[in-house]
MARGU-53823 format. One record per residue (C-alpha): residue in three letters; x, y, z negated. Coordinates in nm, 2 decimals. Layout:
BEGIN
PT   rest       c1       c2       c3
PT    ALA        X        Y        Z
...
***
This chain:
BEGIN
PT   rest       c1       c2       c3
PT    UNK     0.14    -3.68     0.98
PT    UNK     0.22    -3.51     0.66
PT    UNK    -0.08    -3.42     0.44
PT    UNK    -0.13    -3.14     0.20
PT    UNK    -0.43    -3.00    -0.03
PT    UNK    -0.34    -2.67     0.10
PT    UNK    -0.14    -2.51     0.36
PT    UNK    -0.05    -2.14     0.29
PT    UNK     0.04    -1.93     0.60
PT    UNK     0.27    -1.62     0.47
PT    UNK     0.55    -1.64     0.24
PT    UNK     0.52    -1.28     0.11
PT    UNK     0.37    -1.16    -0.25
PT    UNK     0.03    -1.32    -0.20
PT    UNK     0.14    -1.63    -0.03
PT    UNK     0.43    -1.71    -0.28
PT    UNK     0.22    -1.64    -0.59
PT    UNK    -0.07    -1.84    -0.47
PT    UNK     0.17    -2.13    -0.35
PT    UNK     0.31    -2.12    -0.71
PT    UNK    -0.03    -2.10    -0.89
PT    UNK    -0.18    -2.39    -0.68
PT    UNK     0.12    -2.62    -0.73
PT    UNK     0.12    -2.56    -1.11
PT    UNK    -0.23    -2.70    -1.09
PT    UNK    -0.15    -3.02    -0.94
PT    UNK    -0.20    -2.95    -0.56
PT    UNK    -0.01    -3.06    -0.27
PT    UNK     0.11    -2.74    -0.14
PT    UNK     0.30    -2.65     0.18
PT    UNK     0.41    -2.28     0.24
PT    UNK     0.48    -2.16     0.61
PT    UNK     0.62    -1.85     0.73
PT    UNK     0.76    -1.76     1.07
PT    UNK     1.05    -1.53     0.93
PT    UNK     1.39    -1.62     0.85
PT    UNK     1.41    -1.43     0.52
PT    UNK     1.15    -1.48     0.26
PT    UNK     0.94    -1.20     0.11
PT    UNK     1.11    -0.91     0.29
PT    UNK     0.85    -0.66     0.20
PT    UNK     0.90    -0.73    -0.16
PT    UNK     1.27    -0.68    -0.14
PT    UNK     1.26    -0.34     0.02
PT    UNK     0.98    -0.21    -0.17
PT    UNK     1.02     0.06    -0.43
PT    UNK     1.35     0.16    -0.30
PT    UNK     1.47    -0.19    -0.36
PT    UNK     1.34    -0.25    -0.70
PT    UNK     0.98    -0.32    -0.62
PT    UNK     0.71    -0.15    -0.80
PT    UNK     0.52    -0.47    -0.90
PT    UNK     0.23    -0.34    -1.08
PT    UNK     0.08    -0.04    -1.24
PT    UNK    -0.01    -0.06    -1.62
PT    UNK    -0.27     0.22    -1.58
PT    UNK    -0.52    -0.02    -1.37
PT    UNK    -0.81    -0.05    -1.58
PT    UNK    -1.00    -0.40    -1.48
PT    UNK    -1.34    -0.24    -1.54
PT    UNK    -1.28     0.03    -1.28
PT    UNK    -0.99    -0.10    -1.09
PT    UNK    -1.18    -0.07    -0.77
PT    UNK    -1.14     0.31    -0.78
PT    UNK    -0.76     0.27    -0.68
PT    UNK    -0.88     0.09    -0.37
PT    UNK    -1.00     0.15    -0.02
PT    UNK    -1.21    -0.04     0.21
PT    UNK    -1.57    -0.09     0.32
PT    UNK    -1.64    -0.24    -0.01
PT    UNK    -1.38    -0.17    -0.26
PT    UNK    -1.60    -0.31    -0.54
PT    UNK    -1.51    -0.64    -0.38
PT    UNK    -1.17    -0.64    -0.56
PT    UNK    -1.31    -0.60    -0.93
PT    UNK    -1.37    -0.97    -0.98
PT    UNK    -1.01    -1.06    -0.89
PT    UNK    -0.85    -0.77    -1.05
PT    UNK    -1.03    -0.83    -1.37
PT    UNK    -0.94    -1.20    -1.39
PT    UNK    -0.58    -1.14    -1.33
PT    UNK    -0.47    -0.81    -1.47
PT    UNK    -0.14    -0.62    -1.47
PT    UNK    -0.07    -0.73    -1.82
PT    UNK    -0.10    -1.09    -1.70
PT    UNK     0.19    -1.02    -1.44
PT    UNK     0.39    -0.81    -1.69
PT    UNK     0.39    -1.14    -1.92
PT    UNK     0.52    -1.33    -1.63
PT    UNK     0.80    -1.10    -1.57
PT    UNK     0.90    -1.07    -1.93
PT    UNK     0.89    -1.46    -1.97
PT    UNK     1.15    -1.47    -1.69
PT    UNK     1.38    -1.22    -1.85
PT    UNK     1.34    -0.95    -1.59
PT    UNK     1.42    -0.61    -1.73
PT    UNK     1.19    -0.34    -1.61
PT    UNK     1.07     0.02    -1.65
PT    UNK     0.80     0.27    -1.62
PT    UNK     0.88     0.53    -1.37
PT    UNK     0.58     0.75    -1.31
PT    UNK     0.19     0.73    -1.37
PT    UNK     0.22     0.37    -1.49
PT    UNK     0.43     0.25    -1.20
PT    UNK     0.65    -0.05    -1.33
PT    UNK     0.99    -0.14    -1.16
PT    UNK     1.25    -0.39    -1.18
PT    UNK     1.56    -0.24    -1.35
PT    UNK     1.81    -0.42    -1.14
PT    UNK     1.67    -0.54    -0.81
PT    UNK     1.34    -0.64    -0.63
PT    UNK     1.52    -0.98    -0.57
PT    UNK     1.48    -1.07    -0.93
PT    UNK     1.08    -1.06    -0.86
PT    UNK     1.15    -1.27    -0.53
PT    UNK     1.37    -1.53    -0.71
PT    UNK     1.11    -1.55    -0.99
PT    UNK     0.84    -1.63    -0.73
PT    UNK     1.06    -1.89    -0.56
PT    UNK     1.17    -2.05    -0.87
PT    UNK     0.79    -2.09    -0.96
PT    UNK     0.72    -2.25    -0.63
PT    UNK     1.02    -2.48    -0.67
PT    UNK     0.92    -2.59    -1.03
PT    UNK     0.54    -2.66    -0.89
PT    UNK     0.67    -2.88    -0.62
PT    UNK     0.58    -2.64    -0.33
PT    UNK     0.73    -2.73     0.01
PT    UNK     0.82    -2.45     0.22
PT    UNK     0.88    -2.45     0.60
PT    UNK     1.08    -2.15     0.70
PT    UNK     1.12    -2.02     0.95
PT    UNK     0.85    -2.20     1.11
PT    UNK     0.58    -2.08     1.37
PT    UNK     0.24    -2.19     1.40
PT    UNK     0.09    -2.28     1.75
PT    UNK    -0.24    -2.39     1.71
PT    UNK    -0.50    -2.44     1.43
PT    UNK    -0.77    -2.70     1.46
PT    UNK    -1.07    -2.76     1.23
PT    UNK    -1.21    -3.10     1.19
PT    UNK    -1.57    -3.16     1.25
PT    UNK    -1.79    -3.05     0.95
PT    UNK    -1.87    -3.34     0.71
PT    UNK    -1.90    -3.38     0.35
PT    UNK    -1.54    -3.30     0.17
PT    UNK    -1.40    -3.62     0.00
PT    UNK    -1.05    -3.70    -0.14
PT    UNK    -0.77    -3.70     0.15
PT    UNK    -1.03    -3.56     0.40
PT    UNK    -0.85    -3.32     0.65
PT    UNK    -1.05    -3.01     0.73
PT    UNK    -0.72    -2.85     0.94
PT    UNK    -0.47    -2.96     1.17
PT    UNK    -0.18    -2.73     1.24
PT    UNK     0.05    -2.77     1.53
PT    UNK     0.38    -2.62     1.42
PT    UNK     0.73    -2.59     1.54
PT    UNK     0.82    -2.85     1.28
PT    UNK     0.55    -3.09     1.38
PT    UNK     0.20    -3.17     1.30
PT    UNK     0.05    -3.11     0.96
PT    UNK    -0.28    -3.18     0.81
PT    UNK    -0.47    -2.99     0.52
PT    UNK    -0.78    -2.98     0.31
PT    UNK    -0.75    -2.61     0.26
PT    UNK    -0.59    -2.31     0.46
PT    UNK    -0.51    -2.01     0.31
PT    UNK    -0.40    -1.70     0.51
PT    UNK    -0.15    -1.47     0.34
PT    UNK    -0.01    -1.33     0.67
PT    UNK    -0.02    -0.95     0.55
PT    UNK    -0.09    -0.66     0.78
PT    UNK     0.07    -0.48     1.07
PT    UNK     0.31    -0.25     0.86
PT    UNK     0.69    -0.28     0.93
PT    UNK     0.70    -0.50     1.23
PT    UNK     1.09    -0.52     1.22
PT    UNK     1.05    -0.73     0.90
PT    UNK     0.81    -0.97     1.07
PT    UNK     0.46    -0.81     1.05
PT    UNK     0.23    -0.94     1.31
PT    UNK    -0.15    -0.97     1.38
PT    UNK    -0.15    -1.34     1.32
PT    UNK    -0.38    -1.35     1.03
PT    UNK    -0.66    -1.13     1.20
PT    UNK    -0.63    -1.39     1.51
PT    UNK    -0.69    -1.67     1.26
PT    UNK    -1.00    -1.50     1.12
PT    UNK    -1.13    -1.42     1.49
PT    UNK    -1.08    -1.79     1.57
PT    UNK    -1.31    -1.89     1.30
PT    UNK    -1.56    -1.61     1.36
PT    UNK    -1.48    -1.37     1.08
PT    UNK    -1.55    -0.99     1.14
PT    UNK    -1.25    -0.77     1.14
PT    UNK    -1.24    -0.41     1.00
PT    UNK    -1.03    -0.20     1.25
PT    UNK    -0.67    -0.15     1.13
PT    UNK    -0.47     0.17     1.09
PT    UNK    -0.15     0.24     0.92
PT    UNK    -0.18     0.35     0.53
PT    UNK     0.06     0.51     0.29
PT    UNK     0.24     0.66     0.58
PT    UNK     0.43     0.99     0.65
PT    UNK     0.23     1.23     0.88
PT    UNK     0.37     1.44     1.19
PT    UNK     0.30     1.77     1.30
PT    UNK     0.34     1.93     1.65
PT    UNK     0.32     2.29     1.83
PT    UNK     0.33     2.63     1.68
PT    UNK     0.19     2.51     1.34
PT    UNK     0.49     2.33     1.24
PT    UNK     0.75     2.59     1.40
PT    UNK     0.81     2.77     1.07
PT    UNK     0.88     2.47     0.89
PT    UNK     1.08     2.26     1.13
PT    UNK     1.43     2.33     0.94
PT    UNK     1.32     2.24     0.59
PT    UNK     1.40     1.88     0.60
PT    UNK     1.49     1.75     0.27
PT    UNK     1.29     2.01     0.08
PT    UNK     1.06     1.83    -0.19
PT    UNK     0.84     1.99    -0.45
PT    UNK     0.52     1.89    -0.67
PT    UNK     0.20     1.99    -0.50
PT    UNK    -0.20     1.93    -0.51
PT    UNK    -0.30     1.78    -0.19
PT    UNK    -0.67     1.72    -0.06
PT    UNK    -0.85     1.62     0.25
PT    UNK    -1.20     1.61     0.33
PT    UNK    -1.50     1.82     0.23
PT    UNK    -1.71     1.83    -0.08
PT    UNK    -1.81     1.49    -0.20
PT    UNK    -1.59     1.28     0.02
PT    UNK    -1.28     1.50    -0.07
PT    UNK    -0.98     1.34    -0.23
PT    UNK    -0.70     1.51    -0.38
PT    UNK    -0.37     1.40    -0.55
PT    UNK    -0.12     1.58    -0.77
PT    UNK     0.22     1.43    -0.63
PT    UNK     0.55     1.51    -0.48
PT    UNK     0.58     1.65    -0.11
PT    UNK     0.89     1.59     0.11
PT    UNK     0.96     1.78     0.43
PT    UNK     1.10     1.57     0.71
PT    UNK     1.25     1.64     1.06
PT    UNK     0.91     1.57     1.19
PT    UNK     0.66     1.63     0.94
PT    UNK     0.57     1.58     0.59
PT    UNK     0.60     1.25     0.35
PT    UNK     0.67     1.18    -0.02
PT    UNK     0.42     1.05    -0.26
PT    UNK     0.17     1.32    -0.18
PT    UNK     0.15     1.25     0.18
PT    UNK     0.15     0.88     0.16
PT    UNK    -0.14     0.88    -0.11
PT    UNK    -0.35     1.12     0.12
PT    UNK    -0.26     0.94     0.47
PT    UNK    -0.48     0.65     0.36
PT    UNK    -0.79     0.91     0.35
PT    UNK    -0.69     1.14     0.62
PT    UNK    -0.89     1.13     0.96
PT    UNK    -0.74     1.25     1.29
PT    UNK    -0.84     1.62     1.34
PT    UNK    -0.89     1.68     0.96
PT    UNK    -0.71     1.95     0.81
PT    UNK    -0.51     1.89     0.47
PT    UNK    -0.51     2.15     0.21
PT    UNK    -0.20     2.20    -0.02
PT    UNK    -0.15     2.39    -0.32
PT    UNK     0.23     2.43    -0.34
PT    UNK     0.21     2.58    -0.70
PT    UNK    -0.07     2.37    -0.85
PT    UNK     0.05     2.46    -1.22
PT    UNK     0.09     2.86    -1.16
PT    UNK    -0.16     3.13    -1.10
PT    UNK     0.04     3.27    -0.83
PT    UNK    -0.20     3.57    -0.78
PT    UNK    -0.16     3.67    -1.14
PT    UNK     0.24     3.62    -1.13
PT    UNK     0.27     3.81    -0.83
PT    UNK     0.07     4.11    -0.97
PT    UNK     0.26     4.09    -1.30
PT    UNK     0.60     4.10    -1.09
PT    UNK     0.49     4.39    -0.89
PT    UNK     0.46     4.59    -1.22
PT    UNK     0.82     4.50    -1.34
PT    UNK     1.03     4.40    -1.07
PT    UNK     1.21     4.52    -0.75
PT    UNK     1.30     4.17    -0.63
PT    UNK     1.26     4.11    -0.26
PT    UNK     0.96     3.88    -0.24
PT    UNK     1.16     3.55    -0.10
PT    UNK     1.40     3.58    -0.41
PT    UNK     1.08     3.62    -0.63
PT    UNK     0.93     3.31    -0.49
PT    UNK     1.24     3.11    -0.54
PT    UNK     1.17     3.13    -0.91
PT    UNK     0.91     2.89    -0.85
PT    UNK     0.95     2.74    -0.51
PT    UNK     1.26     2.57    -0.35
PT    UNK     1.49     2.86    -0.20
PT    UNK     1.48     2.73     0.14
PT    UNK     1.09     2.72     0.15
PT    UNK     1.07     3.05    -0.02
PT    UNK     1.27     3.22     0.26
PT    UNK     1.09     3.03     0.54
PT    UNK     0.73     3.11     0.41
PT    UNK     0.82     3.50     0.41
PT    UNK     1.03     3.52     0.72
PT    UNK     0.76     3.53     0.98
PT    UNK     0.53     3.78     0.80
PT    UNK     0.68     4.12     0.78
PT    UNK     0.46     4.23     0.48
PT    UNK     0.61     3.96     0.27
PT    UNK     0.96     4.06     0.33
PT    UNK     1.01     4.37     0.11
PT    UNK     1.06     4.45    -0.23
PT    UNK     0.75     4.29    -0.45
PT    UNK     0.69     4.65    -0.62
PT    UNK     0.63     4.79    -0.26
PT    UNK     0.40     4.54    -0.13
PT    UNK     0.03     4.61    -0.11
PT    UNK    -0.23     4.42    -0.33
PT    UNK    -0.37     4.30     0.00
PT    UNK    -0.06     4.16     0.11
PT    UNK     0.03     4.00    -0.22
PT    UNK    -0.33     3.85    -0.22
PT    UNK    -0.28     3.70     0.11
PT    UNK     0.05     3.56     0.02
PT    UNK    -0.10     3.41    -0.30
PT    UNK    -0.37     3.25    -0.10
PT    UNK    -0.14     3.10     0.16
PT    UNK     0.06     2.92    -0.12
PT    UNK    -0.25     2.80    -0.30
PT    UNK    -0.45     2.70     0.00
PT    UNK    -0.21     2.61     0.28
PT    UNK    -0.41     2.43     0.56
PT    UNK    -0.23     2.23     0.82
PT    UNK    -0.35     1.97     1.05
PT    UNK    -0.14     1.66     1.11
PT    UNK    -0.10     1.56     1.49
PT    UNK    -0.08     1.22     1.38
PT    UNK     0.11     0.96     1.16
PT    UNK     0.46     0.77     1.19
PT    UNK     0.28     0.45     1.25
PT    UNK     0.30     0.12     1.14
PT    UNK     0.69     0.14     1.16
PT    UNK     0.69     0.34     0.86
PT    UNK     0.36     0.26     0.71
PT    UNK     0.38     0.07     0.35
PT    UNK     0.05    -0.09     0.42
PT    UNK    -0.24    -0.17     0.66
PT    UNK    -0.59    -0.03     0.62
PT    UNK    -0.87    -0.26     0.74
PT    UNK    -0.86    -0.64     0.80
PT    UNK    -1.08    -0.93     0.74
PT    UNK    -1.42    -0.80     0.63
PT    UNK    -1.49    -0.87     0.28
PT    UNK    -1.86    -0.94     0.36
PT    UNK    -1.74    -1.26     0.52
PT    UNK    -1.55    -1.37     0.19
PT    UNK    -1.67    -1.49    -0.14
PT    UNK    -1.52    -1.25    -0.40
PT    UNK    -1.48    -1.51    -0.67
PT    UNK    -1.27    -1.74    -0.46
PT    UNK    -1.17    -1.54    -0.14
PT    UNK    -1.30    -1.83     0.09
PT    UNK    -1.49    -1.76     0.40
PT    UNK    -1.85    -1.80     0.32
PT    UNK    -1.91    -2.00     0.66
PT    UNK    -1.60    -2.18     0.69
PT    UNK    -1.52    -2.41     0.39
PT    UNK    -1.16    -2.44     0.30
PT    UNK    -1.05    -2.13     0.48
PT    UNK    -0.94    -1.85     0.23
PT    UNK    -0.78    -1.49     0.29
PT    UNK    -0.57    -1.31     0.03
PT    UNK    -0.35    -1.02     0.00
PT    UNK    -0.31    -0.73     0.26
PT    UNK    -0.48    -0.92     0.56
PT    UNK    -0.82    -0.86     0.37
PT    UNK    -0.99    -0.51     0.40
PT    UNK    -0.88    -0.40     0.06
PT    UNK    -0.58    -0.14     0.02
PT    UNK    -0.45     0.01    -0.28
PT    UNK    -0.30     0.34    -0.37
PT    UNK     0.07     0.40    -0.38
PT    UNK     0.22     0.29    -0.70
PT    UNK     0.21    -0.09    -0.77
PT    UNK    -0.18    -0.12    -0.68
PT    UNK    -0.12    -0.32    -0.35
PT    UNK     0.11    -0.58    -0.52
PT    UNK    -0.15    -0.63    -0.80
PT    UNK    -0.40    -0.71    -0.55
PT    UNK    -0.17    -0.95    -0.39
PT    UNK    -0.12    -1.12    -0.74
PT    UNK    -0.50    -1.11    -0.84
PT    UNK    -0.63    -1.25    -0.51
PT    UNK    -0.39    -1.50    -0.49
PT    UNK    -0.45    -1.61    -0.84
PT    UNK    -0.84    -1.64    -0.80
PT    UNK    -0.78    -1.83    -0.48
PT    UNK    -0.55    -2.08    -0.65
PT    UNK    -0.84    -2.15    -0.92
PT    UNK    -1.07    -2.20    -0.61
PT    UNK    -0.83    -2.43    -0.46
PT    UNK    -0.79    -2.65    -0.75
PT    UNK    -1.18    -2.68    -0.81
PT    UNK    -1.23    -2.76    -0.42
PT    UNK    -0.95    -3.01    -0.45
PT    UNK    -1.08    -3.20    -0.74
***
């Protein structure tokens, strides 16, 4: 029966990086994944170019870009493996990259370059990889003092029985089931008595239904920069990002960001012209222009949106110089304080991440090890730490994997 210092379940971003780091530290590592293709989520991310980190993440306040019951849990890992550490690896491997927006870094050529870098690192570190390979059962040995060669875990797999001193769960979340996402990591956590925070889709398009959406149903493809917010007073959160109309609702970076904070039944407030005092602009135009209001708005908004915005309100359809001050004030307010309530999300099929997961209270933040189960570690998306759009989730994968590999080295000494 083969024996390893560590078996890592899940060959995504966190699993691959942890395997390479552990192998480089002299550990015997087996990496197992049930999917036929490796690291599909990396490959499809960032439009196929992988937004692999965000250079604006400050390790001292990195938790501010993360959600979870205790975002502060992420600080230790993020401070020990920073965006610059991963950038150094990318540069060392000759992968060209660029900054696209707000510190978001992408590979110039292809996300496959990042996948290849991780696979090459695993190969150089002597990591064994079983893929595709399913795990049927996991058994824990009776508790006793760790010693060299002692097996804590036995895994019954489709490729046979394997023993390991440590077990790392890097199985990701429920997002994008068509590329292999499952609840397997949560099931492992439950088997060993770890609490789970309820999961829901994050970074996901939102859907709208009924009369609220009827005026905008034909605007699919229209995009524009907005300020979007949800919540009230202190819990409120806002983002300045691009909005995209779809056939069934709204998407784009603005919606993906706010979706992680939005709660069912809560309205969204959207400023369609965040960098313009639209009330003052309309009053100025009234004194000097005879343009039809839809044509006037088309100076600042996409034409299709300007036309759709005015067509259902007769007072907004005439020449601007003939509109009442009240009608213009109502128009300005509607554009800067558009309130609409989503009927739901597009679900895990379109979600980039999964909110919730293994409760951080059950894990040691210095090592990612389960507090009550020696040799059992959870890293990456399976943990109740979820980042903003823009490379933050990949940085959590790299950082949590790195501190886990350090702990594995100490545990196997």
